[in-house]
PDB file of N, CA, C and O in Angstrom:
ATOM      1  N   MET A   1     -17.201  -3.672   0.710  1.00  0.00           N
ATOM      2  CA  MET A   1     -15.837  -2.742   1.162  1.00  0.00           C
ATOM      3  C   MET A   1     -15.341  -1.861   0.066  1.00  0.00           C
ATOM      4  O   MET A   1     -15.296  -2.424  -1.027  1.00  0.00           O
ATOM      5  N   ALA A   2     -15.004  -0.766   0.089  1.00  0.00           N
ATOM      6  CA  ALA A   2     -14.458   0.255  -0.951  1.00  0.00           C
ATOM      7  C   ALA A   2     -13.076   0.309  -1.060  1.00  0.00           C
ATOM      8  O   ALA A   2     -12.289   0.100  -0.137  1.00  0.00           O
ATOM      9  N   ILE A   3     -12.828   0.560  -2.066  1.00  0.00           N
ATOM     10  CA  ILE A   3     -11.126   0.891  -2.349  1.00  0.00           C
ATOM     11  C   ILE A   3     -11.347   2.458  -2.625  1.00  0.00           C
ATOM     12  O   ILE A   3     -12.148   2.929  -3.432  1.00  0.00           O
ATOM     13  N   ILE A   4     -10.475   3.164  -1.792  1.00  0.00           N
ATOM     14  CA  ILE A   4     -10.251   4.696  -1.844  1.00  0.00           C
ATOM     15  C   ILE A   4      -8.955   4.937  -2.372  1.00  0.00           C
ATOM     16  O   ILE A   4      -7.991   4.351  -1.879  1.00  0.00           O
ATOM     17  N   LYS A   5      -8.808   5.775  -3.371  1.00  0.00           N
ATOM     18  CA  LYS A   5      -7.570   6.281  -3.890  1.00  0.00           C
ATOM     19  C   LYS A   5      -7.379   7.732  -3.301  1.00  0.00           C
ATOM     20  O   LYS A   5      -8.217   8.629  -3.383  1.00  0.00           O
ATOM     21  N   LYS A   6      -6.189   7.817  -2.716  1.00  0.00           N
ATOM     22  CA  LYS A   6      -5.794   9.145  -2.197  1.00  0.00           C
ATOM     23  C   LYS A   6      -4.264   9.501  -2.705  1.00  0.00           C
ATOM     24  O   LYS A   6      -3.447   8.607  -2.926  1.00  0.00           O
ATOM     25  N   LYS A   7      -4.003  10.722  -2.846  1.00  0.00           N
ATOM     26  CA  LYS A   7      -2.651  11.360  -2.885  1.00  0.00           C
ATOM     27  C   LYS A   7      -1.779  11.236  -1.411  1.00  0.00           C
ATOM     28  O   LYS A   7      -2.372  11.411  -0.346  1.00  0.00           O
ATOM     29  N   ILE A   8      -0.538  10.965  -1.446  1.00  0.00           N
ATOM     30  CA  ILE A   8       0.174  11.245  -0.220  1.00  0.00           C
ATOM     31  C   ILE A   8       1.498  11.507  -0.679  1.00  0.00           C
ATOM     32  O   ILE A   8       2.131  10.922  -1.558  1.00  0.00           O
ATOM     33  N   TRP A   9       1.876  12.615   0.147  1.00  0.00           N
ATOM     34  CA  TRP A   9       3.366  13.227  -0.036  1.00  0.00           C
ATOM     35  C   TRP A   9       4.469  12.361   0.254  1.00  0.00           C
ATOM     36  O   TRP A   9       4.369  11.506   1.134  1.00  0.00           O
ATOM     37  N   PRO A  10       5.631  12.532  -0.495  1.00  0.00           N
ATOM     38  CA  PRO A  10       6.723  11.464  -0.419  1.00  0.00           C
ATOM     39  C   PRO A  10       7.188  11.299   1.125  1.00  0.00           C
ATOM     40  O   PRO A  10       7.426  10.160   1.525  1.00  0.00           O
ATOM     41  N   ASP A  11       7.312  12.311   1.933  1.00  0.00           N
ATOM     42  CA  ASP A  11       7.764  12.135   3.446  1.00  0.00           C
ATOM     43  C   ASP A  11       6.775  11.055   4.014  1.00  0.00           C
ATOM     44  O   ASP A  11       7.186   9.942   4.340  1.00  0.00           O
ATOM     45  N   SER A  12       5.482  11.416   4.118  1.00  0.00           N
ATOM     46  CA  SER A  12       4.524  10.485   4.504  1.00  0.00           C
ATOM     47  C   SER A  12       4.560   8.983   3.893  1.00  0.00           C
ATOM     48  O   SER A  12       4.443   8.025   4.657  1.00  0.00           O
ATOM     49  N   PHE A  13       4.697   8.832   2.734  1.00  0.00           N
ATOM     50  CA  PHE A  13       4.672   7.753   2.095  1.00  0.00           C
ATOM     51  C   PHE A  13       5.977   6.897   2.448  1.00  0.00           C
ATOM     52  O   PHE A  13       5.868   5.670   2.445  1.00  0.00           O
ATOM     53  N   GLU A  14       7.207   7.492   2.753  1.00  0.00           N
ATOM     54  CA  GLU A  14       8.451   6.648   3.222  1.00  0.00           C
ATOM     55  C   GLU A  14       8.191   6.187   4.628  1.00  0.00           C
ATOM     56  O   GLU A  14       8.746   5.186   5.081  1.00  0.00           O
ATOM     57  N   LEU A  15       7.430   6.845   5.250  1.00  0.00           N
ATOM     58  CA  LEU A  15       7.221   6.457   6.730  1.00  0.00           C
ATOM     59  C   LEU A  15       6.239   5.331   6.781  1.00  0.00           C
ATOM     60  O   LEU A  15       6.399   4.362   7.523  1.00  0.00           O
ATOM     61  N   LEU A  16       5.202   5.478   5.965  1.00  0.00           N
ATOM     62  CA  LEU A  16       4.287   4.110   5.812  1.00  0.00           C
ATOM     63  C   LEU A  16       4.895   3.143   5.233  1.00  0.00           C
ATOM     64  O   LEU A  16       4.787   2.024   5.736  1.00  0.00           O
ATOM     65  N   GLU A  17       5.530   3.290   4.270  1.00  0.00           N
ATOM     66  CA  GLU A  17       6.362   2.060   3.496  1.00  0.00           C
ATOM     67  C   GLU A  17       7.287   1.451   4.456  1.00  0.00           C
ATOM     68  O   GLU A  17       7.381   0.224   4.456  1.00  0.00           O
ATOM     69  N   SER A  18       8.004   2.172   5.298  1.00  0.00           N
ATOM     70  CA  SER A  18       9.089   1.719   6.230  1.00  0.00           C
ATOM     71  C   SER A  18       8.360   0.871   7.266  1.00  0.00           C
ATOM     72  O   SER A  18       8.909  -0.184   7.581  1.00  0.00           O
ATOM     73  N   GLY A  19       6.919   1.263   7.975  1.00  0.00           N
ATOM     74  CA  GLY A  19       6.310   0.500   8.858  1.00  0.00           C
ATOM     75  C   GLY A  19       6.491   1.361   9.991  1.00  0.00           C
ATOM     76  O   GLY A  19       5.847   1.063  10.997  1.00  0.00           O
ATOM     77  N   LYS A  20       7.399   2.593  10.043  1.00  0.00           N
ATOM     78  CA  LYS A  20       7.193   3.270  11.166  1.00  0.00           C
ATOM     79  C   LYS A  20       5.867   4.071  11.546  1.00  0.00           C
ATOM     80  O   LYS A  20       5.560   4.432  12.683  1.00  0.00           O
ATOM     81  N   LYS A  21       5.182   4.266  10.441  1.00  0.00           N
ATOM     82  CA  LYS A  21       4.017   5.362  10.868  1.00  0.00           C
ATOM     83  C   LYS A  21       2.843   4.321  10.185  1.00  0.00           C
ATOM     84  O   LYS A  21       2.746   3.970   9.009  1.00  0.00           O
ATOM     85  N   LYS A  22       2.022   3.970  11.312  1.00  0.00           N
ATOM     86  CA  LYS A  22       0.784   3.046  11.268  1.00  0.00           C
ATOM     87  C   LYS A  22      -0.576   3.683  11.280  1.00  0.00           C
ATOM     88  O   LYS A  22      -1.585   3.111  11.690  1.00  0.00           O
ATOM     89  N   PHE A  23      -0.538   4.901  10.805  1.00  0.00           N
ATOM     90  CA  PHE A  23      -2.029   5.785  11.015  1.00  0.00           C
ATOM     91  C   PHE A  23      -1.759   6.750   9.572  1.00  0.00           C
ATOM     92  O   PHE A  23      -0.764   6.803   8.850  1.00  0.00           O
ATOM     93  N   GLU A  24      -2.970   7.417   9.492  1.00  0.00           N
ATOM     94  CA  GLU A  24      -2.978   8.506   8.664  1.00  0.00           C
ATOM     95  C   GLU A  24      -4.216   9.345   9.011  1.00  0.00           C
ATOM     96  O   GLU A  24      -5.331   9.021   9.419  1.00  0.00           O
ATOM     97  N   ILE A  25      -3.622  10.605   8.700  1.00  0.00           N
ATOM     98  CA  ILE A  25      -4.591  11.754   9.254  1.00  0.00           C
ATOM     99  C   ILE A  25      -5.163  12.387   8.051  1.00  0.00           C
ATOM    100  O   ILE A  25      -4.408  12.706   7.133  1.00  0.00           O
ATOM    101  N   ARG A  26      -6.408  12.591   7.980  1.00  0.00           N
ATOM    102  CA  ARG A  26      -6.920  13.015   6.495  1.00  0.00           C
ATOM    103  C   ARG A  26      -8.379  14.094   6.985  1.00  0.00           C
ATOM    104  O   ARG A  26      -9.046  14.090   8.021  1.00  0.00           O
ATOM    105  N   LEU A  27      -8.460  14.817   5.931  1.00  0.00           N
ATOM    106  CA  LEU A  27      -9.639  15.633   6.079  1.00  0.00           C
ATOM    107  C   LEU A  27     -10.846  14.909   5.783  1.00  0.00           C
ATOM    108  O   LEU A  27     -10.847  14.148   4.816  1.00  0.00           O
ATOM    109  N   ALA A  28     -12.029  15.070   6.599  1.00  0.00           N
ATOM    110  CA  ALA A  28     -12.950  14.059   6.430  1.00  0.00           C
ATOM    111  C   ALA A  28     -13.846  14.322   5.524  1.00  0.00           C
ATOM    112  O   ALA A  28     -15.029  14.382   5.861  1.00  0.00           O
ATOM    113  N   ASP A  29     -13.447  14.537   4.153  1.00  0.00           N
ATOM    114  CA  ASP A  29     -14.302  14.745   3.071  1.00  0.00           C
ATOM    115  C   ASP A  29     -14.588  13.722   2.105  1.00  0.00           C
ATOM    116  O   ASP A  29     -14.947  13.995   0.960  1.00  0.00           O
ATOM    117  N   PHE A  30     -14.434  12.514   2.546  1.00  0.00           N
ATOM    118  CA  PHE A  30     -14.858  11.305   1.854  1.00  0.00           C
ATOM    119  C   PHE A  30     -15.274  10.086   3.082  1.00  0.00           C
ATOM    120  O   PHE A  30     -15.034  10.180   4.285  1.00  0.00           O
ATOM    121  N   GLU A  31     -15.688   9.399   2.657  1.00  0.00           N
ATOM    122  CA  GLU A  31     -16.631   8.337   3.538  1.00  0.00           C
ATOM    123  C   GLU A  31     -15.523   7.113   3.444  1.00  0.00           C
ATOM    124  O   GLU A  31     -15.164   6.609   2.380  1.00  0.00           O
ATOM    125  N   VAL A  32     -15.015   6.699   4.847  1.00  0.00           N
ATOM    126  CA  VAL A  32     -14.172   5.527   4.876  1.00  0.00           C
ATOM    127  C   VAL A  32     -14.781   4.552   6.008  1.00  0.00           C
ATOM    128  O   VAL A  32     -15.573   5.103   6.773  1.00  0.00           O
ATOM    129  N   LYS A  33     -14.557   3.358   6.197  1.00  0.00           N
ATOM    130  CA  LYS A  33     -15.046   2.724   7.063  1.00  0.00           C
ATOM    131  C   LYS A  33     -14.033   1.432   7.340  1.00  0.00           C
ATOM    132  O   LYS A  33     -13.285   1.052   6.438  1.00  0.00           O
ATOM    133  N   GLU A  34     -14.050   0.870   8.460  1.00  0.00           N
ATOM    134  CA  GLU A  34     -13.320  -0.457   8.805  1.00  0.00           C
ATOM    135  C   GLU A  34     -13.454  -1.459   7.667  1.00  0.00           C
ATOM    136  O   GLU A  34     -14.605  -1.662   7.279  1.00  0.00           O
ATOM    137  N   GLY A  35     -12.514  -2.086   7.098  1.00  0.00           N
ATOM    138  CA  GLY A  35     -12.600  -3.078   6.021  1.00  0.00           C
ATOM    139  C   GLY A  35     -12.490  -2.458   4.675  1.00  0.00           C
ATOM    140  O   GLY A  35     -12.496  -3.155   3.660  1.00  0.00           O
ATOM    141  N   ASP A  36     -12.389  -1.155   4.643  1.00  0.00           N
ATOM    142  CA  ASP A  36     -12.119  -0.464   3.329  1.00  0.00           C
ATOM    143  C   ASP A  36     -10.561  -0.390   2.883  1.00  0.00           C
ATOM    144  O   ASP A  36      -9.793  -0.426   3.844  1.00  0.00           O
ATOM    145  N   THR A  37     -10.086  -0.316   1.894  1.00  0.00           N
ATOM    146  CA  THR A  37      -8.683  -0.309   1.425  1.00  0.00           C
ATOM    147  C   THR A  37      -8.271   1.215   0.879  1.00  0.00           C
ATOM    148  O   THR A  37      -8.881   1.782  -0.028  1.00  0.00           O
ATOM    149  N   LEU A  38      -7.314   1.684   1.477  1.00  0.00           N
ATOM    150  CA  LEU A  38      -6.653   2.945   1.002  1.00  0.00           C
ATOM    151  C   LEU A  38      -5.563   2.646   0.295  1.00  0.00           C
ATOM    152  O   LEU A  38      -4.604   2.005   0.723  1.00  0.00           O
ATOM    153  N   VAL A  39      -5.690   3.121  -0.844  1.00  0.00           N
ATOM    154  CA  VAL A  39      -4.719   3.246  -1.946  1.00  0.00           C
ATOM    155  C   VAL A  39      -4.068   4.620  -2.156  1.00  0.00           C
ATOM    156  O   VAL A  39      -4.491   5.562  -2.827  1.00  0.00           O
ATOM    157  N   LEU A  40      -2.708   4.502  -1.277  1.00  0.00           N
ATOM    158  CA  LEU A  40      -2.138   5.903  -1.164  1.00  0.00           C
ATOM    159  C   LEU A  40      -1.131   5.907  -2.409  1.00  0.00           C
ATOM    160  O   LEU A  40      -0.274   5.029  -2.518  1.00  0.00           O
ATOM    161  N   GLU A  41      -1.266   6.862  -3.274  1.00  0.00           N
ATOM    162  CA  GLU A  41      -0.442   7.167  -4.489  1.00  0.00           C
ATOM    163  C   GLU A  41       0.416   8.140  -4.280  1.00  0.00           C
ATOM    164  O   GLU A  41      -0.066   9.271  -4.237  1.00  0.00           O
ATOM    165  N   GLU A  42       1.754   8.004  -4.111  1.00  0.00           N
ATOM    166  CA  GLU A  42       2.760   9.039  -3.854  1.00  0.00           C
ATOM    167  C   GLU A  42       2.664  10.135  -4.922  1.00  0.00           C
ATOM    168  O   GLU A  42       2.591   9.790  -6.102  1.00  0.00           O
ATOM    169  N   TRP A  43       2.659  11.514  -4.566  1.00  0.00           N
ATOM    170  CA  TRP A  43       2.304  12.521  -5.222  1.00  0.00           C
ATOM    171  C   TRP A  43       3.711  13.568  -4.745  1.00  0.00           C
ATOM    172  O   TRP A  43       4.077  13.804  -3.594  1.00  0.00           O
ATOM    173  N   ASP A  44       4.266  14.030  -5.919  1.00  0.00           N
ATOM    174  CA  ASP A  44       5.255  14.883  -5.768  1.00  0.00           C
ATOM    175  C   ASP A  44       4.838  16.321  -5.788  1.00  0.00           C
ATOM    176  O   ASP A  44       4.610  16.696  -6.938  1.00  0.00           O
ATOM    177  N   PRO A  45       4.634  17.415  -4.706  1.00  0.00           N
ATOM    178  CA  PRO A  45       4.214  18.633  -4.550  1.00  0.00           C
ATOM    179  C   PRO A  45       5.259  19.407  -5.769  1.00  0.00           C
ATOM    180  O   PRO A  45       4.778  20.130  -6.641  1.00  0.00           O
ATOM    181  N   SER A  46       6.323  19.201  -5.692  1.00  0.00           N
ATOM    182  CA  SER A  46       7.392  19.916  -6.456  1.00  0.00           C
ATOM    183  C   SER A  46       6.958  19.831  -7.911  1.00  0.00           C
ATOM    184  O   SER A  46       6.704  20.885  -8.494  1.00  0.00           O
ATOM    185  N   THR A  47       6.844  18.609  -8.581  1.00  0.00           N
ATOM    186  CA  THR A  47       6.491  18.462 -10.023  1.00  0.00           C
ATOM    187  C   THR A  47       5.092  18.368 -10.076  1.00  0.00           C
ATOM    188  O   THR A  47       4.742  18.042 -11.210  1.00  0.00           O
ATOM    189  N   LYS A  48       4.263  18.505  -9.394  1.00  0.00           N
ATOM    190  CA  LYS A  48       2.675  18.291  -9.235  1.00  0.00           C
ATOM    191  C   LYS A  48       2.294  17.025  -9.963  1.00  0.00           C
ATOM    192  O   LYS A  48       1.304  17.149 -10.684  1.00  0.00           O
ATOM    193  N   ASP A  49       2.891  15.775  -9.934  1.00  0.00           N
ATOM    194  CA  ASP A  49       2.537  14.731 -10.533  1.00  0.00           C
ATOM    195  C   ASP A  49       2.841  13.694  -9.476  1.00  0.00           C
ATOM    196  O   ASP A  49       3.422  13.828  -8.400  1.00  0.00           O
ATOM    197  N   TYR A  50       2.161  12.337 -10.196  1.00  0.00           N
ATOM    198  CA  TYR A  50       2.214  11.205  -9.068  1.00  0.00           C
ATOM    199  C   TYR A  50       3.731  10.527  -9.563  1.00  0.00           C
ATOM    200  O   TYR A  50       4.187  10.642 -10.701  1.00  0.00           O
ATOM    201  N   THR A  51       4.321   9.873  -8.545  1.00  0.00           N
ATOM    202  CA  THR A  51       5.591   9.263  -8.931  1.00  0.00           C
ATOM    203  C   THR A  51       5.526   7.775  -9.290  1.00  0.00           C
ATOM    204  O   THR A  51       6.569   7.179  -9.556  1.00  0.00           O
ATOM    205  N   GLY A  52       4.373   7.168  -9.307  1.00  0.00           N
ATOM    206  CA  GLY A  52       4.123   5.824  -9.674  1.00  0.00           C
ATOM    207  C   GLY A  52       4.183   4.722  -8.631  1.00  0.00           C
ATOM    208  O   GLY A  52       3.831   3.565  -8.861  1.00  0.00           O
ATOM    209  N   ARG A  53       4.680   5.183  -7.406  1.00  0.00           N
ATOM    210  CA  ARG A  53       4.587   4.503  -6.266  1.00  0.00           C
ATOM    211  C   ARG A  53       3.472   4.372  -5.632  1.00  0.00           C
ATOM    212  O   ARG A  53       2.943   5.476  -5.497  1.00  0.00           O
ATOM    213  N   LYS A  54       2.756   3.372  -5.094  1.00  0.00           N
ATOM    214  CA  LYS A  54       1.683   3.294  -4.293  1.00  0.00           C
ATOM    215  C   LYS A  54       1.611   2.322  -3.116  1.00  0.00           C
ATOM    216  O   LYS A  54       2.390   1.371  -3.171  1.00  0.00           O
ATOM    217  N   ILE A  55       0.910   2.399  -2.206  1.00  0.00           N
ATOM    218  CA  ILE A  55       0.573   1.421  -1.164  1.00  0.00           C
ATOM    219  C   ILE A  55      -0.699   1.339  -0.794  1.00  0.00           C
ATOM    220  O   ILE A  55      -1.414   2.327  -0.628  1.00  0.00           O
ATOM    221  N   GLU A  56      -1.093   0.057  -0.629  1.00  0.00           N
ATOM    222  CA  GLU A  56      -2.597  -0.380  -0.313  1.00  0.00           C
ATOM    223  C   GLU A  56      -2.462  -0.718   1.190  1.00  0.00           C
ATOM    224  O   GLU A  56      -1.585  -1.491   1.575  1.00  0.00           O
ATOM    225  N   LYS A  57      -3.355  -0.120   2.052  1.00  0.00           N
ATOM    226  CA  LYS A  57      -3.589  -0.289   3.299  1.00  0.00           C
ATOM    227  C   LYS A  57      -4.943  -0.614   3.832  1.00  0.00           C
ATOM    228  O   LYS A  57      -5.800   0.265   3.735  1.00  0.00           O
ATOM    229  N   ALA A  58      -5.276  -1.826   4.416  1.00  0.00           N
ATOM    230  CA  ALA A  58      -6.539  -2.065   5.046  1.00  0.00           C
ATOM    231  C   ALA A  58      -6.825  -1.231   6.199  1.00  0.00           C
ATOM    232  O   ALA A  58      -6.041  -1.081   7.136  1.00  0.00           O
ATOM    233  N   VAL A  59      -7.954  -0.700   6.107  1.00  0.00           N
ATOM    234  CA  VAL A  59      -8.617   0.199   7.260  1.00  0.00           C
ATOM    235  C   VAL A  59      -8.997  -0.806   8.347  1.00  0.00           C
ATOM    236  O   VAL A  59      -9.798  -1.713   8.120  1.00  0.00           O
ATOM    237  N   SER A  60      -8.396  -0.625   9.557  1.00  0.00           N
ATOM    238  CA  SER A  60      -8.721  -1.493  10.770  1.00  0.00           C
ATOM    239  C   SER A  60      -9.664  -0.396  11.844  1.00  0.00           C
ATOM    240  O   SER A  60     -10.536  -0.777  12.624  1.00  0.00           O
ATOM    241  N   TYR A  61      -9.293   0.788  11.669  1.00  0.00           N
ATOM    242  CA  TYR A  61     -10.144   1.527  12.505  1.00  0.00           C
ATOM    243  C   TYR A  61     -10.230   2.767  11.953  1.00  0.00           C
ATOM    244  O   TYR A  61      -9.411   3.143  11.114  1.00  0.00           O
ATOM    245  N   VAL A  62     -11.415   3.658  12.452  1.00  0.00           N
ATOM    246  CA  VAL A  62     -11.596   5.092  12.088  1.00  0.00           C
ATOM    247  C   VAL A  62     -12.170   5.599  13.128  1.00  0.00           C
ATOM    248  O   VAL A  62     -13.061   4.984  13.715  1.00  0.00           O
ATOM    249  N   HIS A  63     -11.692   6.947  13.561  1.00  0.00           N
ATOM    250  CA  HIS A  63     -11.980   7.918  14.672  1.00  0.00           C
ATOM    251  C   HIS A  63     -12.267   9.049  13.921  1.00  0.00           C
ATOM    252  O   HIS A  63     -11.299   9.543  13.343  1.00  0.00           O
ATOM    253  N   LYS A  64     -13.399   9.614  13.770  1.00  0.00           N
ATOM    254  CA  LYS A  64     -13.690  11.025  13.064  1.00  0.00           C
ATOM    255  C   LYS A  64     -13.641  12.066  14.208  1.00  0.00           C
ATOM    256  O   LYS A  64     -14.431  11.916  15.140  1.00  0.00           O
ATOM    257  N   PHE A  65     -12.930  12.925  14.214  1.00  0.00           N
ATOM    258  CA  PHE A  65     -12.557  13.868  15.075  1.00  0.00           C
ATOM    259  C   PHE A  65     -13.121  15.105  14.782  1.00  0.00           C
ATOM    260  O   PHE A  65     -12.890  15.510  13.642  1.00  0.00           O
ATOM    261  N   GLU A  66     -14.007  16.035  15.720  1.00  0.00           N
ATOM    262  CA  GLU A  66     -14.428  17.280  15.242  1.00  0.00           C
ATOM    263  C   GLU A  66     -13.745  18.398  16.104  1.00  0.00           C
ATOM    264  O   GLU A  66     -13.435  18.195  17.278  1.00  0.00           O
ATOM    265  N   LEU A  67     -13.583  19.285  15.626  1.00  0.00           N
ATOM    266  CA  LEU A  67     -12.676  20.410  16.209  1.00  0.00           C
ATOM    267  C   LEU A  67     -13.160  20.799  17.551  1.00  0.00           C
ATOM    268  O   LEU A  67     -12.263  21.114  18.332  1.00  0.00           O
ATOM    269  N   ASP A  68     -14.513  20.857  18.051  1.00  0.00           N
ATOM    270  CA  ASP A  68     -14.572  21.249  19.323  1.00  0.00           C
ATOM    271  C   ASP A  68     -15.324  20.120  19.952  1.00  0.00           C
ATOM    272  O   ASP A  68     -16.072  20.375  20.896  1.00  0.00           O
ATOM    273  N   MET A  69     -15.223  19.172  19.613  1.00  0.00           N
ATOM    274  CA  MET A  69     -15.694  17.665  20.142  1.00  0.00           C
ATOM    275  C   MET A  69     -15.434  17.902  21.814  1.00  0.00           C
ATOM    276  O   MET A  69     -16.377  17.576  22.533  1.00  0.00           O
ATOM    277  N   TYR A  70     -14.550  18.299  22.294  1.00  0.00           N
ATOM    278  CA  TYR A  70     -14.366  18.332  23.642  1.00  0.00           C
ATOM    279  C   TYR A  70     -14.218  19.768  24.197  1.00  0.00           C
ATOM    280  O   TYR A  70     -13.450  20.042  25.120  1.00  0.00           O
ATOM    281  N   GLY A  71     -14.921  20.562  23.639  1.00  0.00           N
ATOM    282  CA  GLY A  71     -14.900  21.904  23.948  1.00  0.00           C
ATOM    283  C   GLY A  71     -13.588  22.847  24.151  1.00  0.00           C
ATOM    284  O   GLY A  71     -13.331  23.674  25.026  1.00  0.00           O
ATOM    285  N   GLN A  72     -12.738  22.340  22.828  1.00  0.00           N
ATOM    286  CA  GLN A  72     -11.225  23.034  22.804  1.00  0.00           C
ATOM    287  C   GLN A  72     -11.031  23.544  21.558  1.00  0.00           C
ATOM    288  O   GLN A  72      -9.906  23.329  21.106  1.00  0.00           O
ATOM    289  N   LYS A  73     -11.668  24.062  20.965  1.00  0.00           N
ATOM    290  CA  LYS A  73     -11.617  24.431  19.511  1.00  0.00           C
ATOM    291  C   LYS A  73     -10.602  25.612  19.495  1.00  0.00           C
ATOM    292  O   LYS A  73      -9.740  25.667  18.618  1.00  0.00           O
ATOM    293  N   LYS A  74     -10.709  26.551  20.465  1.00  0.00           N
ATOM    294  CA  LYS A  74      -9.903  27.701  20.498  1.00  0.00           C
ATOM    295  C   LYS A  74      -8.329  27.206  20.829  1.00  0.00           C
ATOM    296  O   LYS A  74      -7.334  27.658  20.263  1.00  0.00           O
ATOM    297  N   GLU A  75      -8.333  26.241  21.807  1.00  0.00           N
ATOM    298  CA  GLU A  75      -6.815  25.758  22.242  1.00  0.00           C
ATOM    299  C   GLU A  75      -6.223  24.974  21.065  1.00  0.00           C
ATOM    300  O   GLU A  75      -5.017  24.991  20.819  1.00  0.00           O
ATOM    301  N   ILE A  76      -7.195  24.228  20.291  1.00  0.00           N
ATOM    302  CA  ILE A  76      -6.354  23.278  19.337  1.00  0.00           C
ATOM    303  C   ILE A  76      -6.274  24.413  18.107  1.00  0.00           C
ATOM    304  O   ILE A  76      -5.437  24.002  17.304  1.00  0.00           O
ATOM    305  N   GLU A  77      -6.723  25.431  17.754  1.00  0.00           N
ATOM    306  CA  GLU A  77      -6.472  26.282  16.668  1.00  0.00           C
ATOM    307  C   GLU A  77      -5.053  26.852  17.191  1.00  0.00           C
ATOM    308  O   GLU A  77      -4.086  26.904  16.430  1.00  0.00           O
ATOM    309  N   GLU A  78      -4.996  27.223  18.366  1.00  0.00           N
ATOM    310  CA  GLU A  78      -3.743  27.889  18.784  1.00  0.00           C
ATOM    311  C   GLU A  78      -2.379  26.971  19.018  1.00  0.00           C
ATOM    312  O   GLU A  78      -1.243  27.437  18.926  1.00  0.00           O
ATOM    313  N   LYS A  79      -2.650  25.730  19.304  1.00  0.00           N
ATOM    314  CA  LYS A  79      -1.462  24.929  19.782  1.00  0.00           C
ATOM    315  C   LYS A  79      -1.540  23.566  18.823  1.00  0.00           C
ATOM    316  O   LYS A  79      -0.599  22.773  18.847  1.00  0.00           O
ATOM    317  N   GLY A  80      -2.473  23.378  18.146  1.00  0.00           N
ATOM    318  CA  GLY A  80      -2.678  22.062  17.251  1.00  0.00           C
ATOM    319  C   GLY A  80      -2.841  20.735  18.034  1.00  0.00           C
ATOM    320  O   GLY A  80      -2.966  20.657  19.256  1.00  0.00           O
ATOM    321  N   ILE A  81      -2.822  19.815  17.250  1.00  0.00           N
ATOM    322  CA  ILE A  81      -3.305  18.310  17.875  1.00  0.00           C
ATOM    323  C   ILE A  81      -1.982  17.549  17.686  1.00  0.00           C
ATOM    324  O   ILE A  81      -1.319  17.752  16.670  1.00  0.00           O
ATOM    325  N   TYR A  82      -1.545  16.618  18.694  1.00  0.00           N
ATOM    326  CA  TYR A  82      -0.765  15.448  18.605  1.00  0.00           C
ATOM    327  C   TYR A  82      -1.621  14.308  18.199  1.00  0.00           C
ATOM    328  O   TYR A  82      -2.741  14.117  18.674  1.00  0.00           O
ATOM    329  N   VAL A  83      -1.019  13.501  17.236  1.00  0.00           N
ATOM    330  CA  VAL A  83      -1.503  12.006  16.918  1.00  0.00           C
ATOM    331  C   VAL A  83      -0.372  11.339  17.853  1.00  0.00           C
ATOM    332  O   VAL A  83       0.798  11.720  17.834  1.00  0.00           O
ATOM    333  N   ILE A  84      -0.852  10.309  18.667  1.00  0.00           N
ATOM    334  CA  ILE A  84       0.377   9.452  19.367  1.00  0.00           C
ATOM    335  C   ILE A  84       0.131   8.147  19.057  1.00  0.00           C
ATOM    336  O   ILE A  84      -0.978   7.696  19.344  1.00  0.00           O
ATOM    337  N   GLN A  85       0.972   7.423  18.509  1.00  0.00           N
ATOM    338  CA  GLN A  85       0.854   5.958  18.115  1.00  0.00           C
ATOM    339  C   GLN A  85       1.672   5.204  19.268  1.00  0.00           C
ATOM    340  O   GLN A  85       2.745   5.574  19.746  1.00  0.00           O
ATOM    341  N   PHE A  86       1.006   4.180  19.575  1.00  0.00           N
ATOM    342  CA  PHE A  86       1.676   3.165  20.561  1.00  0.00           C
ATOM    343  C   PHE A  86       1.882   1.715  20.068  1.00  0.00           C
ATOM    344  O   PHE A  86       2.404   0.879  20.806  1.00  0.00           O
TER     345      PHE A  86
END
């Protein structure tokens, strides 16, 4: 099981820390699987530096979505995608 460090912007950090947000959307430019740990280090885009705050989250599920997976690439590019948490 891997430990993966990634930057996270303050607004997303706050939502994760409060427990309101229970998911993360990321570019699939790294390998991640169930059982891995994401260490999300708060990054301030205005100062271009880390704030020192971080959160560790255990990965319980990963779904890789490809833009044209369901033949809707054009519509996705025009309208975007929702991520709906239950």
